[in-house]
ZANU-443123 format. One record per residue: residue in one letter; x, z, y of N, C-alpha, C, O in turn. Coordinates in steps of 0.001 Angstrom, whole numbers, padded with zeros to 6 digits, always signed. Each point is the difference from the previous one (the first is absolute). Layout:
REM ZANU-443123
aXZYXZYXZYXZY/...
//
This chain:
REM ZANU-443123
m-018103-024603-026409+001126-000101-000906+000881+001247+000096+000052+000652+001043/i+000636-000327-002134+000937+001118-000005+001376-000526+000378+000524-000904-000650/r+000050+001460+001685+001334-000447+000418+000743+001123+000700-000574+001039+000327/k+001874-001269-000101+000853+000976+000678-000204-000106+001505+000034-001089+000573/i-000245+002243+000054-000256+000024+001440+000527+001324+000541+000154+000963-000751/i+000120-000914+002043+000577+001227+000553-001062+001081+000210-001186-000296+000147/k+001631+001544-000138-000843+001140+000330+000770+000860+000994+001175+000301-000210/i-001838+000089+001287+000641+000784+001066-000526+001431-000036-001207+000238+000052/d+002128+000696-000142-000343+001420+000012-000046+000466+001454+001043+000158+000634/e-002244+000060-000105-000139+000359+001404+000599+001369+000314+000383+000261+001141/e-000300+000610-002138+000594+001312+000234+001498-000119+000300+000540+000746+000816/k+000118-001690-001484+001427-000193+000216+000295-000900+001196+001087+000066+000573/c-002042-000901-000199+000217-000971+001077+000189+000715+001335-000797+000867+000361/n+001858-001232+000376+000250+000598+001320-000411-000922+001148+000225+000315+001169/g-000827-001450-001512-000497-000897+001035+001057-000786+000739-000255-000486+001102/c+001448+000346-001685+001087-000694+000710-000265-001495+000151+000505-000620+000936/g-001289+000030-001840-000344-001416+000107+001040-000968-000512-000178-001213+000116/i+001272+001722-000687+001056-000896-000486-000517-000872-001142+000391-001160-000128/c-001265+001721-000695-000543-000771-001117-000816-001196+000494+000040-001079-000592/a-000781+001286+001687-000796-001089+000558+000885-001139+000499-000336-001176-000141/e+001482+001553+000731+000953-001016+000455+000648-000715-001182+000301-001191+000077/a-000087+001930-001181+000670-000578-001166-000921-000900-000811+000462-000870-000738/c-001771+001084+000878-000963-000786-000773-000161-001377+000622-000652-000147+001034/h+001240-000854-001658-000028-001355+000559-001387-000628-000073-000278-000978+000694/e-000588+001532-001529-001328-000566-000187-001025+000577+000978-001109-000522+000110/g+001471+001591+000599-000938+000609+000932-001091+000808-000670-001087+000166+000553/a+001378+000344-001758-001013+000752-000741-000129+001438+000473-001026+000638-000237/i+002062-000113+000910+000042+001411+000389-000140+000127+001510+000542-000805+000757/g-001273+001824-000334-000123+000305+001422-000122+001491+000187-000134+000746-000970/l+000179-000303+002226-000145+001418+000317-001425+000274+000451-000523-000672+000890/v-000094+001656-001505-001352+000416+000356+000015+001511+000168+000283+000735-000946/g-000586-000277+002147+000011+001431+000244+001349+000647-000211+000083+001158-000410/g+000984-001907+000690+001345+000544-000141+000530+000016-001418+001041+000606-000254/k-001730-001260-000689+000435-000060-001385-000007-001450-000476-000822-000805+000438/a+001755+000483-001346+000052-001348-000560-001170-000198-000957-000334+000889-000784/r-000275-002056+000858-001120-000329-000878+000185-001416-000561+000518-000885+000681/l-000944+000689-001916-000065-001345-000568-001284-000633+000520-001088+000318-000481/l+001206-001206+001456-001159-000559+000678-000654-001135-000778-001222-000149+000022/r+002029-000643-000705-000521-001141-000754+000635-000022-001379+001179-000327-000132/e-001940+000669-000891+000533-000016-001357+000380-001412-000425+000956-000187-000754/d-001707-000818+001239+000299-001384-000379+001227-000544+000720+000457-001099-000312/y+000099+001865+001293+001239-000395+000660+001225+000608-000682+001121-000438+000257/c-001308+001422-001105+001122+000668-000673+000439-000823-001201-000775-000205-000934/d+002036-000273+000959+000490-000842-001081+000573+000799-001172+000362-000571-001029/g-000282+001897+001192+000491+000829-001097+001500-000033-000188+000497+000477-001020/l+000245-001029+001978+001455-000068-000127+000679+001252+000563+001106+000347-000414/g-001762+000323+001346+000478+001303+000436+001136+000021+000995+000856+000881-000079/d-000809-001832+001032+001020+000075+001048-000129+001284+000817+000968+000473+000596/c-002183+000081-000581-000244+001198+000796+000544+001270-000649+000239+000991+000691/l-000039-001006-002016+000405+001226-000695+001338+000546+000484+000075+001166+000386/p+000993-001981-000397+001292+000547+000445+000040+000284+001495+000866+000741+000465/a-001796-001324+000296-000010+000220+001447-000563+001362+000367+000303+000527+001070/c-001126+000056-001955-000667+001265+000326+000982+001161-000056+000591+000248-001051/p-000399+000479+002172+000990+001094+000013-000463+001268-000701+000814+000881-000277/t-002121-000770-000018-000517+001236-000609-000436-000177-001454-000471+000946-000630/g+000631-002168+000100-000412-000236-001381-001499+000062-000198-000474+000402-001062/a-000278-000798+002083-001453+000098-000057-000661-001181-000702-001213+000007-000210/i+001995-001019-000156-000577-001209-000593+000492-000172-001436+001187+000162-000287/r-002097-000485-000588+000358-000276-001391-000906-001105-000527-000972-000384+000651/f+001299-000122-001835-000849-000989-000659-001020+000687-000897+000250+001085-000525/e-001395-001725+000354-000958+000386-001025-000654-001280-000535-000050-001023+000682/e-000436+001106-001887-000738-001117-000589-001471+000372-000037-000386+001007-000594/r-000427-001830+001234-001436+000285+000070-000765-001279+000317+000585-001056+000238/e-001896+001180-000241-000857-001125+000369+000187-000309+001478-000166+000881+000843/a+000507-002118-000524+000211-000411+001388-000197-001504+000111+000185-000724-000979/p-000559+000246+002166-000128-001450+000193+001336-000691-000215+001052+000601+000220/a-001081-001835-000641+001223-000776-000189+000695-000220+001345-000642-000055+001049/y+001960-000069-001107+000773-000288+001208-000396-001371+000536+000049-000991-000728/d-000442+000932+001999-000485-001236+000618+001085-000574+000903+000051+000284+001197/e+000806-001091-001792+001137-000540+000747-000446-000885+001152+000617+000017+001066/a-001677-000786-001263-000480-000898+001051-000484+000792+001213+000266-000380+001140/a-000973+001472-001385-000489+000825+001102+001157+000643+000751-000025+000087+001227/v+001047+000366-001967+001178+000601+000628+000717-001027+000869+000396+000296+001127/r-000230-001509-001664+000679-001050+000747-000761-000343+001287+000607-000194+001053/a-001935+000122-001146-000813-000307+001181+000105+001111+001036+000061-000264+001200/a-000041+001511-001672+000124+001136+000927+001354-000002+000687+000102+000320+001185/k+000949-000685-001934+001340-000051+000585+000082-001078+001086+000623+000204+001041/q-001252-001339-001292+000032-001078+000978-000705+000406+001283+000463-000315+001097/t-001581+001014-001234-000736+000478+001179+000818+001025+000764+000091-000045+001227/k+000504+000973-001974+000806+001040+000627+001237-000589+000664+000375+000406+001100/g+000259-001367-001772+001192-000637+000554-000302-000747+001282+000797+000007+000938/a-001964-000659-000902-000379-000734+001200-000180+000933+001184+000246-000375+001146/e-000685+001615-001439-000177+000968+001071+001325+000543+000502+000109+000362+001172/k+000914-000295-002041+001233+000701+000345+001161-000904+000377+000962+000469+000609/l-001020-001741-000950+001143-000862+000268+000307-000073+001489-000910-000215+000802/p+002183+000389-000409+000357-000091+001411-000413-001323+000632-000325-000049+001186/c+000338-001043-001988-000372-001289+000571-001476-000032+000357-000411-000775+000863/g-000399+001614-001522-001418+000059+000312-000273+000933+001167-000986-000177+000716/c+001840+001161-000515-000193+000960+001090+001357+000318+000613+000769+000754-000597/p-000449-001295+001757+001304+000255+000617+000259+001480+000248+001154+000413+000106/g-002205+000385-000012+000177+001414+000268+000664+000763-001114+000422+001137+000210/t-000309-001723-001403+000629+000697-001115+001480-000346-000143+000682+000574-000849/a-000178-001490+001652+001403-000399-000113+000905+001122+000507-000181+000504+001109/s+001160-000119-001936+000895+001109+000344+001118-000465+000928+000562-001079-000185/k-000243+001906+001190+001108-000338+000895+000507+001257+000682-000726+000984+000140/e+001989-001030+000284+000586+001064+000799-000045-000411+001468+000054-001185+000332/i-000153+002185+000539-000071-000255+001441+001176+000710+000667+000137+001219-000097/h+000698-001983+000765+001168+000571+000683-000227-000040+001506-000380-001034+000549/r+000615+002163+000119-000223+000086+001430+001271+000476+000711+000789+000762-000559/e-000609-001219+001781+001103+000477+000821-000476+001190+000821-001085-000025+000580/e+001913+001071-000536-000348+001170+000795+000108-000344+001491+000894-000736+000418/t-001788+001265+000343+000074-000222+001450+000103+001338+000712-000682+000958-000364/q+001530-000895+001374+000187+001220+000781-000744-000086+001343+000057+000922+000814/a-000741-002023-000605-000675-000192+001283-001117+001028+000188-000742+000313-000932/k+000642+000199+002151-001048+000961+000306-001266-000729+000444+000031-001173+000373/n-001135+001896-000425-001291-000522+000441-000416-001258-000743-000729-000837+000531/m+001201+000714-001764-000401-001128-000832-001181+000416-000861-000152+001185-000298/p-000686-002131-000109-001097+000346-000899+000546+000569-001306+001135-000287-000380/v-001943+001093-000303+000402+000560-001283+000172-001130-001008-000877-000851-000147/h+002010+000850-000543+000277-001054-000962-000394+000438-001406+000067+001182-000335/s-000469-002128-000464-000304+000289-001401+001274+000400-000722+001061-000575+000241/r-001162+001563-001130+001129+000448-000801-000140-000416-001460+000783+000418-000853/l-001764-001225+000582-000231-000436-001380+001162-000851-000486+000427-000927+000688/s+000084+001241-001875+001203-000678-000497-000257-000927-001177+000935-000631-000492/q-002181+000530+000025-000261-000850-001156-001475-000393-000043-000834+000558+000712/w+000545-001517-001552-001377-000469-000234-000116-000408-001458+000962-000545-000541/p-002091+000779-000127-001237+000611+000470+000089+001514+000045+000957+000594-000497/v-001975+000030+001105-000014+001453+000109-001072+000642-000879+000094+001188-000310/q-001089-001934-000088-001047+000559-000857+000570+000325-001381+000689-000822-000604/i-000980+002018+000114+000495+000406-001319-000397-001005-001074+000809-000337-000865/k-002020-000134+000915-000497-000902-001040+000697-001355+000026+000033-000692-001018/l+000522+000303+002158+000635-001316+000122+001512+000041-000160+000615-001027-000286/a-000012+002179+000461+001463+000082-000020+000562-000290-001389-000480+000567-000982/p+001487-001440+000876+000648-000244-001302+000833+001202-000407+000693+000581+000835/v-000747-000202-002093+000673+001234-000435+001522-000119+000010+000701+001011+000033/n-000191-002229-000062+001454-000188-000084+000581-000648+001251+001036-000662-000073/a-001683+000841+001211+000527-000576+001243+001359+000616+000323+000174+001208-000163/p+000784-001999+000613+001360+000506+000235+000071+001096+001054+000913+000824-000036/y-001856-000796+000973+000084+001003+001065-000329+001417-000490+000202+000956+000748/f-000697-000794-001967-000260+001340-000519+001291+000720-000407+000056+001229+000030/n+000973-001982-000408+001242+000630-000446+000705+000704+001153+000296-000606+001030/g-000032+001902-001225+000663+000792+001019-000889+000365+001177+000491+000438+001041/a-001800-000617-001201-000914+000188+001121-000523+001429+000098-000153+000696-001004/d-000115-000282+002228-000851+001155+000262-001410-000568+000112-000274-000830+000867/l-000610+001273-001735-001317-000614-000123-001055+000816+000731-000075+001218-000161/l-000734-001889+000960-001148+000616+000649-001264-000534-000659-000220-001210-000056/i-000605+002122-000440-001285-000375-000574-001067+000643+000870-000159+001221+000005/a-000573-002055+000735-000878+000509+001047-001450-000405-000221-000289-001108-000452/a-000604+002013+000773-001417-000333+000030-000260-000951+001164+000638+000103+001047/d-001569-001021-001233-000279-001014+001017-000209+000579+001393+000494-000548+000985/c-001225+001656-000902-000431+000524+001295+001109+000690+000789-000142+000204+001206/t+001233+000155-001857+001015+000816+000671+000609-000689+001219+000254+000639+001021/a-000023-001942-001137+000634-000717+001110-000922-000091+001213+000476-000188+001120/y-001771+000319-001323-000945-000031+001114-000171+001387+000622-000217+000120+001206/a+000315+000922-002028-000194+001356+000497+001239+000534+000714-000116+000718+000993/y+001308-001069-001496+001249+000528+000547+000640-001063+000893+000409-001060-000474/g-000330+001358+001769+000382-001015+000982+001386-000595-000168+000188-001194+000235/n+000789+002003-000639+001374-000498-000094+000400-000249-001457+001129+000278-000404/f-002062-000799-000362+000195-000129-001445+001181-000899-000354+000761+000314-000916/h-000600-001412+001621+001092-000929-000319+001364+000652+000158+000854-000128-000878/n-000640+000824+001982+001311+000607+000231+000244+001237-000853+001117+000216-000471/d-002143+000594+000268+000190+001270-000706-000122-000122-001522+000529+000841-000727/f-001210-001865+000243-000213-000110-001444+000522-001308-000601+000712+000029-001004/i-001051-001162+001596+000366-001290-000595+001475-000329+000203+000627-000594-000878/r-000076+000967+002007+001388-000343+000322+000959+000524-001081-000003+001188-000325/g+000814-002090-000220+000997+000363-001002-000546+000146-001404+000732+000391-000909/r-002015-000700+000714-000595+000139-001323-000671-001296-000436-000397-000820+000828/v+000280+000650-002123-000846-001055-000570-001404+000574-000102-000189+001096-000529/t-000791-001826+001030-001350+000544+000175-001006-000636-000948-000062-001222-000140/l-000725+002078-000510-001137-000442-000814-001232+000764+000463+000069+001202+000257/i-001199-001900-000151-001219+000654+000467-001146-000236-000982+000002-000963-000767/g-000970+001860+000812-001166-000171-000851-001051+001044+000311+000252+000959+000729/c-001425-001155-001287-001099+000963+000118-000712+000031-001340-000735-000934-000319/p+000931+001982-000476-000607+000040-001327-001518-000040+000028-000628-000453-000957/k+000030+000926+002051-001465-000013+000084-000527-001407+000228-000950-000419-000662/l+001554-000316+001590-000460-001355+000294+000402-000985-001100-000780-000878-000367/d+002003+001030-000156+000463-000894-001062-000614+000351-001352+000002-000813-000924/m-000530+002039+000818-000516+000510-001275+001055-000185-001080-000270-000526-001080/a+001489+000976+001402+001141-000232-000893+000800+001267-000193+000044+000876+000864/d+000593-000802-002029+000982+001046-000259+001361-000682+000070+000345-000804-000866/y+000424+001128+001900+001264-000684+000247+001147+000501-000879+001098-000552+000058/a-001329+001579-000863+001107+000657-000708+000785-000964-000882+001228+000061-000041/g-001923-000949-000664+000693-000923-000895+000943-000932+000736+001149-000174-000408/k-001618-000419+001477+000822-000919+000797+001176+000742+000626+001129-000491-000015/l-001392+001660+000559+001072+000763+000634+001020+000495-001017+001190+000083+000304/t-001647+000247-001509+000929+000417-001054+000992-001112-000301+001195+000256-000148/q-001681-001482+000058+000890-001136-000258+001017-000169+001118+001185-000211-000257/i-001650+000305+001492+000907-000163+001137+001100+001052-000033+001170-000314+000216/l-001541+001559-000484+000974+001092-000006+000921-000053-001211+001172+000367+000093/a-001694-000822-001228+000806-000045-001219+000968-001174-000009+001086+000102-000570/l-001463-001214+001194+000804-001221-000070+001004-000124+001144+000877-000863-000038/n-000998+001715+001051+000853-000139+001175+000650+001340+000365-000496+001070-000354/d+001610-001162+001065+000734+001199+000402-000544+000513+001333+000677-000061+001027/v-001900+000562-001061-000629+000544+001206+000622+001362+000300+000065+000854-000884/k+000393-000641+002122+000722+001231+000347-000941+001158+000313+000286+001147-000345/s-001400-001443+000994-000938+001061+000364-001382-000591+000205-000152-001205+000201/v-000852+002066-000256-001376-000430+000226-000639+000925+001035+000020+001222-000145/t-000581-001819+001181-000795+000738+000971-001445-000471-000115-000275-001199+000053/v-000635+002136-000208-001424-000323-000056-000631+000410+001328+000082+001163+000397/a-000704-002107+000282-000739+000294+001227-001480-000163-000309-000457-001095-000328/r-000281+002178+000432-001425-000025-000332-000808+000639+001121+000534+000733+000832/m-001817-001023-000826-000895+000658+000936-000477+001324-000584+000133+000242-001199/e-000690+000614+002053-000472+001297-000457-001298-000089-000803-000397+000979-000632/v-000264-002129+000645-001281-000153-000700+000220+000072-001512+001040-000440-000490/p-002010+000993-000259+000185+000225-001438+000313-001255-000805+000767+000067-000961/c-001343-001210+001331+000205-001201-000816+001455-000439-000023+000417-000718-000909/c+000370+001148+001912+001422-000342+000013+000771+000752-001077+001140-000348-000310/g-001763+001387-000265+000661+000712-001087+000277-000896-001186+000926+000256-000769/g-001729-001320+000608+000223-000939-001098+001317-000728+000126+000660-000278-001001/l-000265-000038+002245+001272-000670+000229+001159+000953-000284+000960-000365-000679/e-001053+001569+001196+001047+000995-000238+000162+000283-001487+001118+000074-000508/n-002236+000084-000182+000038+000284-001433+000622-001148-000777+000780+000227-000925/a-001119-001464+001293+000554-001165-000695+001513-000068+000166+000715-000325-000948/v-000224+000630+002148+001437-000031+000243+000711+001069-000825+001036-000268-000609/k-001583+001462+000591+000638+001084-000751+000025-000307-001493+000986+000289-000679/r-002068-000874+000164-000015-000369-001419+000988-001122-000283+000635-000028-001054/a-000508-000896+002001+000936-001107-000180+001440+000488-000023+000809-000477-000796/v-000487+001429+001668+001363+000547+000019+000310+000671-001335+001087-000180-000548/r-002039+000952+000024+000218+000665-001293+000141-001027-001121+000893+000113-000840/a-001768-001106+000828+000006-000987-001080+001222-000908+000055+000389-000575-001016/s+000218+000441+002188+001171-000884+000131+001209+000544-000749+000921-000750-000323/g-000922+002060+000045+001142+000613-000680+001191+000223+000902+001087+000318-000483/r-001266-000478+001789+001103+000172+000941-000288+001168+000936-001159+000294+000296/e+002199+000359+000161-000143+001073+000974+000149-000594+001391+001109-000266+000462/i-002236+000065+000193-000012-000645+001312-000550+000989+001025-001134+000456-000144/p+001905-000114+001173-000506+000895+001034-001294-000553+000604-000053-001157+000417/t-000977+001985-000374-001313-000445+000458-000534+000953+001062+000026+001219-000176/r-000508-001782+001272-000548+000792+001095-001395-000514+000334-000227-001210+000026/v-000706+002119+000228-001360-000364+000375-000259+000465+001426+000181+001175+000322/v-000609-002108+000534-000359+000320+001376-001489-000279+000173-000474-001097-000296/t-000267+002111+000784-001441-000144+000194-000308-000106+001485+000451+000820+000799/i-001219-001831-000441-000331-000277+001396-001490+000258+000221-000840-000446-000782/a+000525+001171+001856-001395+000284+000339-000641-001228+000625+000687-000918+000448/t-002009+000917-000424-000712-001147+000574+000229-000126+001503-000232-001065+000571/d+000689+002151+000084+000315-000091+001428+001462-000344+000242+000451-000002+001146/g+000304-000291-002220+001379-000452+000150+001060+001053-000151+001188-000320+000035/r-001579+001591-000206+000989+001056-000188+000543-000001-001423-000715-000342-000942/i+001981+000727+000788+000559+000231-001336-000335+001435-000373+000405+000937+000689/v-001149-000763-001784-000449+001332-000387+000791+000573-001166-000127+001184-000310/e+000945-002012-000344+000876+000495-001077+001300-000783+000054+000898+000237-000809/
//
């Protein structure tokens, strides 16, 4: 059938992922760092994604396409919701953690984590602890390689962790929302020296640009033997 459906210009797309978040039907996803229309039958042709795109990469066109399958979209939403609901997985429930400082000597090292969850993919974009926060975005391996990671990096910061290689994800869209919706004061990126960590650094830098805010950003690179090399 001939109907109105979105078209994404990959040349204009910056891979921020905001359109994917705005698409309530789940028709859009990121493939190779670019937004793609993954399911034509999931696109309802209403265009919630159009105003969300910061680069104007999305427009309507009329062409041959499968009919919008509302039943399939509804079933997909139910499956996705079951995976994400806090009641189904306690690990996704957001909370702040308050700790008392201790001056005692010869005590075990205390955790400096101030919030939960810490995984980028699980963190809610509008959690209250993001406002006024110094944000740490760290590669998973950094806390294992650098011995004093809690005191030197996590302490005094809101922490998010991820691994773009293992998650096979582009975090830029999620991070853009966090930075755009909250008054984040600064961003520190802790990454490993291995090349795959460049995906995390790149996603953060793109998110800062796409947020439209001037946020001081620092990148710290940690060697596999635990040394800070940058």
